[in-house]
C-alpha positions, 0 to 999 in steps of 0.5 A: 822636090828634086833640085832640078824641079825647083829651078823651074818652079814657076812664079805663077804657082802662087795664083793657086793661093789666090784661088783657094784664098778667094774661094774661102772668102766666097764660101764664108759669104755663103755661110754667113747668108745661110747662117752656117758654121764657118767650118769649111771656110776656116779649113780653106783658109788654113789650107791656103795659109799652109800652101802659101808657106810651102810655096814661099819656102820652095821659091825662096830655095829656088832664089838661093840655088838658082838666082839666074832662073828667078832673074830670067822670070823677072825679065820675061814680059809675061811672067814678070806680071805674076810676081805680085801674086805673092803679095796678093796671096798674102793680102787675100789671106789678110782679108780672110783672117782680119776679123778672126785674128786682127793682131796677126792680120795687121802684120800680114797686111803691112807686109803684103802692102809693102811687097805689093808697092815694091812689085808695082814700082819695079814692074812699072819701072820695067815697062817705062824703060822697056827695050823689047816689049811690044804690043803683042806681049801685052795681055790680061796678066798685066792687070795683076799688079793693079788688082793687088793694090785695089785689094788693100782697102778690103781689110785695110779700112777695118784694120783702121788704116783709111788713108793708106787704103785710099792711097793704094785704091786711088792710084790703082783704080786710075791706072786700071782704066788706061790699062784696060784700054791697052789690053782691049786694044791688044785683044781686038786689033792684034793677033790673038793671044796664045791659047795657053793664056786664054784663061787669063782673060778672066783677070778682066773681071777682077779689077772692077769686082775687087774695086767694088768691094774696096769702094764699099769699104772706103765709102762706109758701105754706102752703095752709090753710082760709082759702086754700081758702075764697078759692080755692073761692069764686073757682072757684064765682063763675067757674062761676056767671058762665059759667052766664050765658053766653047773657046775656053773648053778647048784649052789644054790644062796648064797653070794659067787655068788658075786665072779662072779662080780668083776673079770668079771668087771676087765677083761672087763675093761682090754679088753677095755684098750687093745683094746684102745691101740692096736686098736684090734677088738677081744678084743673090742668085748670080752669087750662088750660081758663080759659087757653085761653078767655082766650087766645081772649078776648084775641084777640077783645078786641084785634081789636074794640078795634083796630077800634073805635079805627080807626073812632074809636068809643073816644074818644066822649062818652057 
């Protein structure tokens, strides 16, 4: 990659790893249900891990060669929220491998949650002492730091770190509720968010969907009222956003399109788990429908991103 391109490598590029990693786990749930050999999910996990390593090396190069560009991104009111995609991507991979390589997963998990806490504290501190942020700059990407913390128990409980998992889940789920009110207020009562950022609306699915998965882990896989509320709210949000399909169809491709992928993977996984526990046919059908749609979406995103990268349209100043 040319040096000038590295300077403009966007932090949001790490959302691709979240998308592929989440897709791998959703495919694994499909393979488990149909008792299939986990070849496809294994390949997707390996690809996601390689992608994370490559992108991390490239972004580290950017930090070394162009530290001012990284600082500029961190000071940006929207791009700031994408920095935790690095640690979230690592935690997603930890979920995927924790049963395959538990010893490796422990190290990845600790690195991931440490990075996630640092990013969360840094971002919340910026919000608390902001000088230029206004309501119109709030957007669904602000959920990204929260989602990463809700994700911690998904692998953490199985790895034996229950109390640490409770710590992350507790402050994340409580912060999610006022954040939801802030973002909905911005969406409903202020000028529309820029069309390029419309795909980030799908991030609204992630907190309740991932929260449901994490709650099952913390609650001994017992489905109670809290679990049902989280799951059904995630389902409703998914339906609401699909009802806006004609608006999303008009959005020109850009990296924010990857915001579609991880939340859809999360609701598919949650639906598989809900069906597994309840034996419900509706959640099972929903899980399959979302996974089919997600598979097509991942193919489209991969093609368009590769095409844009070849044309040098990804690493461009904005």
